[in-house]
Each structure stands twice: as C-alpha cells, then as structure tokens.
N, CA, C and O atoms as a GROMACS GRO file, in nm:
protein
  424
    1UNK      N    1  -0.008  -1.852   0.675
    1UNK     CA    2  -0.121  -1.848   0.766
    1UNK      C    3  -0.120  -1.721   0.850
    1UNK      O    4  -0.226  -1.661   0.871
    2UNK      N    5  -0.005  -1.678   0.898
    2UNK     CA    6   0.001  -1.562   0.986
    2UNK      C    7   0.075  -1.447   0.921
    2UNK      O    8   0.098  -1.446   0.800
    3UNK      N    9   0.111  -1.352   1.004
    3UNK     CA   10   0.192  -1.239   0.956
    3UNK      C   11   0.305  -1.218   1.056
    3UNK      O   12   0.286  -1.229   1.177
    4UNK      N   13   0.424  -1.187   1.005
    4UNK     CA   14   0.538  -1.164   1.093
    4UNK      C   15   0.524  -1.025   1.158
    4UNK      O   16   0.453  -0.939   1.107
    5UNK      N   17   0.593  -1.006   1.268
    5UNK     CA   18   0.584  -0.881   1.344
    5UNK      C   19   0.631  -0.764   1.259
    5UNK      O   20   0.738  -0.769   1.199
    6UNK      N   21   0.550  -0.658   1.254
    6UNK     CA   22   0.586  -0.541   1.175
    6UNK      C   23   0.507  -0.419   1.219
    6UNK      O   24   0.401  -0.429   1.281
    7UNK      N   25   0.560  -0.304   1.184
    7UNK     CA   26   0.488  -0.177   1.188
    7UNK      C   27   0.465  -0.143   1.042
    7UNK      O   28   0.558  -0.152   0.961
    8UNK      N   29   0.344  -0.103   1.005
    8UNK     CA   30   0.316  -0.073   0.865
    8UNK      C   31   0.410   0.036   0.814
    8UNK      O   32   0.452   0.124   0.889
    9UNK      N   33   0.441   0.029   0.686
    9UNK     CA   34   0.538   0.119   0.624
    9UNK      C   35   0.501   0.265   0.643
    9UNK      O   36   0.384   0.301   0.650
   10UNK      N   37   0.604   0.349   0.651
   10UNK     CA   38   0.584   0.493   0.673
   10UNK      C   39   0.523   0.562   0.552
   10UNK      O   40   0.481   0.678   0.562
   11UNK      N   41   0.518   0.495   0.438
   11UNK     CA   42   0.456   0.558   0.321
   11UNK      C   43   0.304   0.566   0.334
   11UNK      O   44   0.238   0.629   0.251
   12UNK      N   45   0.250   0.503   0.438
   12UNK     CA   46   0.107   0.511   0.464
   12UNK      C   47   0.080   0.616   0.572
   12UNK      O   48   0.157   0.631   0.666
   13UNK      N   49  -0.031   0.688   0.556
   13UNK     CA   50  -0.070   0.790   0.654
   13UNK      C   51  -0.108   0.726   0.787
   13UNK      O   52  -0.123   0.604   0.797
   14UNK      N   53  -0.122   0.809   0.887
   14UNK     CA   54  -0.169   0.764   1.017
   14UNK      C   55  -0.314   0.718   1.002
   14UNK      O   56  -0.392   0.782   0.931
   15UNK      N   57  -0.348   0.610   1.066
   15UNK     CA   58  -0.483   0.556   1.059
   15UNK      C   59  -0.491   0.435   0.968
   15UNK      O   60  -0.489   0.448   0.846
   16UNK      N   61  -0.499   0.317   1.029
   16UNK     CA   62  -0.509   0.192   0.955
   16UNK      C   63  -0.623   0.112   1.015
   16UNK      O   64  -0.634   0.099   1.138
   17UNK      N   65  -0.709   0.057   0.929
   17UNK     CA   66  -0.822  -0.025   0.975
   17UNK      C   67  -0.804  -0.166   0.921
   17UNK      O   68  -0.772  -0.185   0.803
   18UNK      N   69  -0.825  -0.266   1.007
   18UNK     CA   70  -0.816  -0.406   0.967
   18UNK      C   71  -0.944  -0.477   1.010
   18UNK      O   72  -0.980  -0.474   1.128
   19UNK      N   73  -1.012  -0.540   0.915
   19UNK     CA   74  -1.129  -0.622   0.944
   19UNK      C   75  -1.086  -0.768   0.931
   19UNK      O   76  -1.031  -0.808   0.828
   20UNK      N   77  -1.111  -0.847   1.035
   20UNK     CA   78  -1.072  -0.987   1.037
   20UNK      C   79  -1.194  -1.072   1.002
   20UNK      O   80  -1.303  -1.051   1.056
   21UNK      N   81  -1.176  -1.168   0.912
   21UNK     CA   82  -1.288  -1.251   0.864
   21UNK      C   83  -1.255  -1.400   0.876
   21UNK      O   84  -1.138  -1.436   0.888
   22UNK      N   85  -1.354  -1.483   0.871
   22UNK     CA   86  -1.351  -1.629   0.861
   22UNK      C   87  -1.319  -1.704   0.989
   22UNK      O   88  -1.400  -1.785   1.033
   23UNK      N   89  -1.203  -1.681   1.052
   23UNK     CA   90  -1.162  -1.763   1.166
   23UNK      C   91  -1.107  -1.675   1.278
   23UNK      O   92  -1.052  -1.568   1.253
   24UNK      N   93  -1.123  -1.721   1.401
   24UNK     CA   94  -1.065  -1.650   1.515
   24UNK      C   95  -0.914  -1.674   1.518
   24UNK      O   96  -0.865  -1.777   1.472
   25UNK      N   97  -0.842  -1.576   1.573
   25UNK     CA   98  -0.698  -1.590   1.592
   25UNK      C   99  -0.655  -1.487   1.697
   25UNK      O  100  -0.733  -1.400   1.736
   26UNK      N  101  -0.532  -1.499   1.741
   26UNK     CA  102  -0.478  -1.405   1.838
   26UNK      C  103  -0.373  -1.320   1.767
   26UNK      O  104  -0.277  -1.372   1.709
   27UNK      N  105  -0.392  -1.188   1.773
   27UNK     CA  106  -0.294  -1.094   1.720
   27UNK      C  107  -0.213  -1.043   1.839
   27UNK      O  108  -0.270  -1.000   1.939
   28UNK      N  109  -0.082  -1.048   1.826
   28UNK     CA  110   0.006  -1.002   1.933
   28UNK      C  111   0.062  -0.865   1.898
   28UNK      O  112   0.113  -0.843   1.788
   29UNK      N  113   0.053  -0.774   1.993
   29UNK     CA  114   0.111  -0.640   1.978
   29UNK      C  115   0.231  -0.631   2.069
   29UNK      O  116   0.223  -0.668   2.187
   30UNK      N  117   0.343  -0.583   2.017
   30UNK     CA  118   0.467  -0.567   2.093
   30UNK      C  119   0.517  -0.425   2.074
   30UNK      O  120   0.533  -0.379   1.961
   31UNK      N  121   0.541  -0.357   2.184
   31UNK     CA  122   0.590  -0.220   2.177
   31UNK      C  123   0.725  -0.217   2.106
   31UNK      O  124   0.812  -0.299   2.134
   32UNK      N  125   0.742  -0.123   2.014
   32UNK     CA  126   0.869  -0.107   1.944
   32UNK      C  127   0.975  -0.071   2.047
   32UNK      O  128   0.951   0.012   2.134
   33UNK      N  129   1.090  -0.134   2.037
   33UNK     CA  130   1.195  -0.118   2.137
   33UNK      C  131   1.244   0.026   2.146
   33UNK      O  132   1.285   0.086   2.046
   34UNK      N  133   1.239   0.080   2.266
   34UNK     CA  134   1.299   0.209   2.298
   34UNK      C  135   1.370   0.192   2.430
   34UNK      O  136   1.356   0.088   2.495
   35UNK      N  137   1.447   0.289   2.470
   35UNK     CA  138   1.517   0.279   2.599
   35UNK      C  139   1.418   0.258   2.713
   35UNK      O  140   1.447   0.185   2.807
   36UNK      N  141   1.302   0.322   2.706
   36UNK     CA  142   1.205   0.314   2.815
   36UNK      C  143   1.127   0.183   2.814
   36UNK      O  144   1.070   0.145   2.916
   37UNK      N  145   1.123   0.113   2.699
   37UNK     CA  146   1.038  -0.005   2.691
   37UNK      C  147   1.116  -0.136   2.683
   37UNK      O  148   1.059  -0.240   2.649
   38UNK      N  149   1.246  -0.132   2.712
   38UNK     CA  150   1.324  -0.255   2.702
   38UNK      C  151   1.416  -0.271   2.822
   38UNK      O  152   1.447  -0.176   2.894
   39UNK      N  153   1.459  -0.395   2.840
   39UNK     CA  154   1.557  -0.424   2.944
   39UNK      C  155   1.673  -0.495   2.878
   39UNK      O  156   1.654  -0.566   2.779
   40UNK      N  157   1.793  -0.476   2.930
   40UNK     CA  158   1.910  -0.542   2.872
   40UNK      C  159   1.933  -0.675   2.941
   40UNK      O  160   1.932  -0.685   3.064
   41UNK      N  161   1.954  -0.777   2.859
   41UNK     CA  162   1.989  -0.909   2.908
   41UNK      C  163   2.118  -0.945   2.834
   41UNK      O  164   2.114  -0.986   2.718
   42UNK      N  165   2.230  -0.929   2.901
   42UNK     CA  166   2.359  -0.946   2.834
   42UNK      C  167   2.374  -0.836   2.731
   42UNK      O  168   2.366  -0.718   2.764
   43UNK      N  169   2.397  -0.875   2.606
   43UNK     CA  170   2.410  -0.777   2.498
   43UNK      C  171   2.278  -0.758   2.424
   43UNK      O  172   2.270  -0.681   2.329
   44UNK      N  173   2.175  -0.828   2.468
   44UNK     CA  174   2.049  -0.830   2.395
   44UNK      C  175   1.943  -0.751   2.472
   44UNK      O  176   1.935  -0.760   2.594
   45UNK      N  177   1.862  -0.673   2.400
   45UNK     CA  178   1.750  -0.602   2.461
   45UNK      C  179   1.622  -0.676   2.427
   45UNK      O  180   1.605  -0.722   2.314
   46UNK      N  181   1.531  -0.686   2.522
   46UNK     CA  182   1.403  -0.750   2.497
   46UNK      C  183   1.290  -0.657   2.536
   46UNK      O  184   1.298  -0.587   2.637
   47UNK      N  185   1.186  -0.657   2.455
   47UNK     CA  186   1.070  -0.574   2.484
   47UNK      C  187   0.997  -0.631   2.606
   47UNK      O  188   0.990  -0.753   2.624
   48UNK      N  189   0.946  -0.543   2.689
   48UNK     CA  190   0.873  -0.588   2.807
   48UNK      C  191   0.724  -0.560   2.794
   48UNK      O  192   0.647  -0.598   2.882
   49UNK      N  193   0.682  -0.494   2.688
   49UNK     CA  194   0.541  -0.463   2.670
   49UNK      C  195   0.484  -0.545   2.554
   49UNK      O  196   0.511  -0.516   2.438
   50UNK      N  197   0.405  -0.647   2.588
   50UNK     CA  198   0.341  -0.733   2.488
   50UNK      C  199   0.194  -0.748   2.525
   50UNK      O  200   0.160  -0.764   2.642
   51UNK      N  201   0.107  -0.742   2.424
   51UNK     CA  202  -0.037  -0.752   2.448
   51UNK      C  203  -0.102  -0.839   2.342
   51UNK      O  204  -0.095  -0.807   2.223
   52UNK      N  205  -0.167  -0.950   2.382
   52UNK     CA  206  -0.242  -1.030   2.286
   52UNK      C  207  -0.386  -0.977   2.275
   52UNK      O  208  -0.443  -0.930   2.373
   53UNK      N  209  -0.442  -0.986   2.155
   53UNK     CA  210  -0.580  -0.944   2.130
   53UNK      C  211  -0.649  -1.057   2.054
   53UNK      O  212  -0.598  -1.103   1.952
   54UNK      N  213  -0.765  -1.101   2.102
   54UNK     CA  214  -0.842  -1.204   2.032
   54UNK      C  215  -0.922  -1.138   1.919
   54UNK      O  216  -0.999  -1.046   1.942
   55UNK      N  217  -0.901  -1.188   1.797
   55UNK     CA  218  -0.978  -1.141   1.682
   55UNK      C  219  -1.077  -1.250   1.644
   55UNK      O  220  -1.038  -1.363   1.612
   56UNK      N  221  -1.204  -1.217   1.647
   56UNK     CA  222  -1.308  -1.309   1.603
   56UNK      C  223  -1.358  -1.261   1.467
   56UNK      O  224  -1.334  -1.146   1.430
   57UNK      N  225  -1.426  -1.346   1.391
   57UNK     CA  226  -1.476  -1.303   1.261
   57UNK      C  227  -1.561  -1.176   1.274
   57UNK      O  228  -1.652  -1.170   1.356
   58UNK      N  229  -1.528  -1.076   1.194
   58UNK     CA  230  -1.598  -0.948   1.200
   58UNK      C  231  -1.530  -0.845   1.288
   58UNK      O  232  -1.575  -0.730   1.294
   59UNK      N  233  -1.422  -0.884   1.357
   59UNK     CA  234  -1.350  -0.789   1.442
   59UNK      C  235  -1.290  -0.676   1.359
   59UNK      O  236  -1.248  -0.696   1.245
   60UNK      N  237  -1.288  -0.557   1.418
   60UNK     CA  238  -1.229  -0.440   1.354
   60UNK      C  239  -1.122  -0.384   1.446
   60UNK      O  240  -1.147  -0.360   1.564
   61UNK      N  241  -1.003  -0.365   1.393
   61UNK     CA  242  -0.894  -0.301   1.468
   61UNK      C  243  -0.864  -0.169   1.399
   61UNK      O  244  -0.847  -0.164   1.277
   62UNK      N  245  -0.856  -0.063   1.477
   62UNK     CA  246  -0.817   0.068   1.428
   62UNK      C  247  -0.685   0.104   1.493
   62UNK      O  248  -0.674   0.104   1.616
   63UNK      N  249  -0.585   0.135   1.413
   63UNK     CA  250  -0.454   0.173   1.466
   63UNK      C  251  -0.420   0.313   1.418
   63UNK      O  252  -0.415   0.340   1.298
   64UNK      N  253  -0.399   0.402   1.515
   64UNK     CA  254  -0.355   0.537   1.481
   64UNK      C  255  -0.270   0.590   1.595
   64UNK      O  256  -0.276   0.538   1.707
   65UNK      N  257  -0.191   0.693   1.566
   65UNK     CA  258  -0.104   0.751   1.669
   65UNK      C  259  -0.004   0.649   1.718
   65UNK      O  260   0.061   0.580   1.640
   66UNK      N  261   0.008   0.640   1.849
   66UNK     CA  262   0.105   0.549   1.911
   66UNK      C  263   0.083   0.404   1.869
   66UNK      O  264   0.180   0.332   1.843
   67UNK      N  265  -0.042   0.361   1.862
   67UNK     CA  266  -0.071   0.222   1.823
   67UNK      C  267  -0.023   0.193   1.681
   67UNK      O  268   0.018   0.081   1.651
   68UNK      N  269  -0.029   0.291   1.595
   68UNK     CA  270   0.011   0.272   1.456
   68UNK      C  271   0.164   0.274   1.440
   68UNK      O  272   0.219   0.194   1.364
   69UNK      N  273   0.232   0.364   1.511
   69UNK     CA  274   0.375   0.385   1.490
   69UNK      C  275   0.466   0.316   1.592
   69UNK      O  276   0.581   0.287   1.560
   70UNK      N  277   0.418   0.289   1.712
   70UNK     CA  278   0.506   0.239   1.819
   70UNK      C  279   0.478   0.096   1.862
   70UNK      O  280   0.540   0.047   1.957
   71UNK      N  281   0.386   0.028   1.795
   71UNK     CA  282   0.356  -0.111   1.829
   71UNK      C  283   0.362  -0.198   1.703
   71UNK      O  284   0.298  -0.168   1.602
   72UNK      N  285   0.440  -0.307   1.710
   72UNK     CA  286   0.441  -0.408   1.604
   72UNK      C  287   0.319  -0.498   1.625
   72UNK      O  288   0.275  -0.517   1.738
   73UNK      N  289   0.267  -0.553   1.518
   73UNK     CA  290   0.159  -0.650   1.531
   73UNK      C  291   0.194  -0.774   1.448
   73UNK      O  292   0.260  -0.765   1.345
   74UNK      N  293   0.147  -0.890   1.497
   74UNK     CA  294   0.176  -1.017   1.430
   74UNK      C  295   0.072  -1.121   1.465
   74UNK      O  296   0.002  -1.110   1.566
   75UNK      N  297   0.061  -1.222   1.379
   75UNK     CA  298  -0.023  -1.338   1.404
   75UNK      C  299   0.066  -1.460   1.386
   75UNK      O  300   0.141  -1.468   1.289
   76UNK      N  301   0.058  -1.554   1.479
   76UNK     CA  302   0.140  -1.674   1.476
   76UNK      C  303   0.137  -1.736   1.336
   76UNK      O  304   0.030  -1.759   1.280
   77UNK      N  305   0.254  -1.763   1.281
   77UNK     CA  306   0.263  -1.817   1.145
   77UNK      C  307   0.255  -1.969   1.142
   77UNK      O  308   0.246  -2.027   1.034
   78UNK      N  309   0.257  -2.034   1.256
   78UNK     CA  310   0.250  -2.180   1.261
   78UNK      C  311   0.106  -2.227   1.262
   78UNK      O  312   0.023  -2.173   1.336
   79UNK      N  313   0.076  -2.327   1.182
   79UNK     CA  314  -0.059  -2.383   1.182
   79UNK      C  315  -0.085  -2.453   1.314
   79UNK      O  316   0.008  -2.499   1.380
   80UNK      N  317  -0.210  -2.460   1.352
   80UNK     CA  318  -0.245  -2.532   1.473
   80UNK      C  319  -0.322  -2.449   1.572
   80UNK      O  320  -0.406  -2.368   1.535
   81UNK      N  321  -0.292  -2.470   1.700
   81UNK     CA  322  -0.368  -2.408   1.806
   81UNK      C  323  -0.296  -2.288   1.866
   81UNK      O  324  -0.173  -2.282   1.870
   82UNK      N  325  -0.375  -2.193   1.912
   82UNK     CA  326  -0.326  -2.079   1.989
   82UNK      C  327  -0.402  -2.081   2.121
   82UNK      O  328  -0.511  -2.138   2.130
   83UNK      N  329  -0.345  -2.020   2.222
   83UNK     CA  330  -0.411  -2.014   2.352
   83UNK      C  331  -0.470  -1.876   2.375
   83UNK      O  332  -0.408  -1.775   2.343
   84UNK      N  333  -0.590  -1.874   2.431
   84UNK     CA  334  -0.655  -1.748   2.470
   84UNK      C  335  -0.735  -1.775   2.596
   84UNK      O  336  -0.829  -1.855   2.595
   85UNK      N  337  -0.699  -1.710   2.705
   85UNK     CA  338  -0.772  -1.727   2.831
   85UNK      C  339  -0.775  -1.871   2.879
   85UNK      O  340  -0.874  -1.916   2.937
   86UNK      N  341  -0.666  -1.945   2.855
   86UNK     CA  342  -0.658  -2.083   2.900
   86UNK      C  343  -0.728  -2.182   2.808
   86UNK      O  344  -0.730  -2.302   2.837
   87UNK      N  345  -0.786  -2.135   2.699
   87UNK     CA  346  -0.854  -2.224   2.605
   87UNK      C  347  -0.780  -2.225   2.472
   87UNK      O  348  -0.721  -2.126   2.430
   88UNK      N  349  -0.787  -2.341   2.406
   88UNK     CA  350  -0.724  -2.354   2.275
   88UNK      C  351  -0.815  -2.297   2.167
   88UNK      O  352  -0.936  -2.321   2.168
   89UNK      N  353  -0.757  -2.223   2.076
   89UNK     CA  354  -0.829  -2.172   1.960
   89UNK      C  355  -0.762  -2.234   1.839
   89UNK      O  356  -0.642  -2.215   1.817
   90UNK      N  357  -0.839  -2.308   1.760
   90UNK     CA  358  -0.781  -2.371   1.641
   90UNK      C  359  -0.767  -2.265   1.534
   90UNK      O  360  -0.866  -2.209   1.486
   91UNK      N  361  -0.644  -2.237   1.496
   91UNK     CA  362  -0.616  -2.136   1.394
   91UNK      C  363  -0.641  -2.196   1.257
   91UNK      O  364  -0.573  -2.289   1.215
   92UNK      N  365  -0.742  -2.142   1.189
   92UNK     CA  366  -0.776  -2.189   1.055
   92UNK      C  367  -0.753  -2.077   0.956
   92UNK      O  368  -0.688  -1.977   0.987
   93UNK      N  369  -0.806  -2.093   0.837
   93UNK     CA  370  -0.791  -1.991   0.733
   93UNK      C  371  -0.851  -1.860   0.781
   93UNK      O  372  -0.963  -1.855   0.831
   94UNK      N  373  -0.774  -1.753   0.766
   94UNK     CA  374  -0.819  -1.620   0.805
   94UNK      C  375  -0.801  -1.527   0.686
   94UNK      O  376  -0.698  -1.528   0.619
   95UNK      N  377  -0.903  -1.448   0.662
   95UNK     CA  378  -0.896  -1.345   0.559
   95UNK      C  379  -0.909  -1.211   0.629
   95UNK      O  380  -0.986  -1.198   0.725
   96UNK      N  381  -0.835  -1.112   0.583
   96UNK     CA  382  -0.849  -0.980   0.642
   96UNK      C  383  -0.856  -0.876   0.531
   96UNK      O  384  -0.805  -0.896   0.421
   97UNK      N  385  -0.921  -0.766   0.563
   97UNK     CA  386  -0.928  -0.651   0.473
   97UNK      C  387  -0.858  -0.537   0.546
   97UNK      O  388  -0.898  -0.499   0.656
   98UNK      N  389  -0.753  -0.482   0.485
   98UNK     CA  390  -0.678  -0.373   0.546
   98UNK      C  391  -0.700  -0.246   0.465
   98UNK      O  392  -0.684  -0.245   0.343
   99UNK      N  393  -0.737  -0.140   0.535
   99UNK     CA  394  -0.760  -0.010   0.471
   99UNK      C  395  -0.656   0.088   0.521
   99UNK      O  396  -0.642   0.109   0.642
  100UNK      N  397  -0.582   0.148   0.428
  100UNK     CA  398  -0.483   0.249   0.463
  100UNK      C  399  -0.466   0.340   0.342
  100UNK      O  400  -0.495   0.302   0.229
  101UNK      N  401  -0.417   0.460   0.368
  101UNK     CA  402  -0.403   0.561   0.262
  101UNK      C  403  -0.255   0.596   0.245
  101UNK      O  404  -0.183   0.616   0.342
  102UNK      N  405  -0.213   0.601   0.118
  102UNK     CA  406  -0.076   0.642   0.089
  102UNK      C  407  -0.057   0.790   0.123
  102UNK      O  408  -0.148   0.871   0.104
  103UNK      N  409   0.060   0.823   0.174
  103UNK     CA  410   0.092   0.964   0.199
  103UNK      C  411   0.100   1.036   0.064
  103UNK      O  412   0.138   0.977  -0.036
  104UNK      N  413   0.062   1.165   0.062
  104UNK     CA  414   0.072   1.240  -0.063
  104UNK      C  415   0.217   1.249  -0.110
  104UNK      O  416   0.308   1.259  -0.028
  105UNK      N  417   0.237   1.246  -0.241
  105UNK     CA  418   0.372   1.260  -0.298
  105UNK      C  419   0.418   1.403  -0.281
  105UNK      O  420   0.339   1.497  -0.291
  106UNK      N  421   0.546   1.419  -0.256
  106UNK     CA  422   0.600   1.555  -0.241
  106UNK      C  423   0.680   1.594  -0.362
  106UNK      O  424   0.733   1.705  -0.368
   0.00000   0.00000   0.00000
C-alpha cells in the first residue's frame, strides 16, 4: 500500500516528478541525517526535520536539488487511517506515475 522511506537512486538525474492518483494519502518527508539535522539520544541519532504533505488525487510533486537529494519520502505502509489536520483520511488504493531520467552512461 505504501512506500518505505527512501531517496531515489543516484543513477537518476536531478528532477523527479510524481503524480498521485485515485486516493488521498499523506507523504512524509524526513531530512537525511547530517550533523546539522540530527540530535544524539544515547548512541542513536534521530532526525529532527520531518514534514507531512497531503496528496490528493491529481497532486503533483516535483523534487529537485535539496528536496531530491537530502530528503527521504515515504507513505505509511499500514492499511487504514492516516491523520491530517486533526481529521482521519482513509488510506485506500493509490496509483502514482513517477517520471525520472537515467543519468547518461560514462
């Protein structure tokens, strides 16, 4: 149903477009851990920069530069409800179209 947190592979050029279709859902963006973006809790570091984005049918996300390389994105993989602005959103079947270009071979 969802996608696990990831940054798209480096074999793709800068600039990725995602069109979300069929059902609303919340995509979570988390800054990739760096010394400036994390705090230490014991031996573990945790990211402090997280941003949820509501995707409705027809939504378009463009990721380039920092958004493409320094932020992971994910959608809850558990079926059921997600929260957005204090309201429940029933997560149903979602289809997406992702456009990206492979880097030229060297």
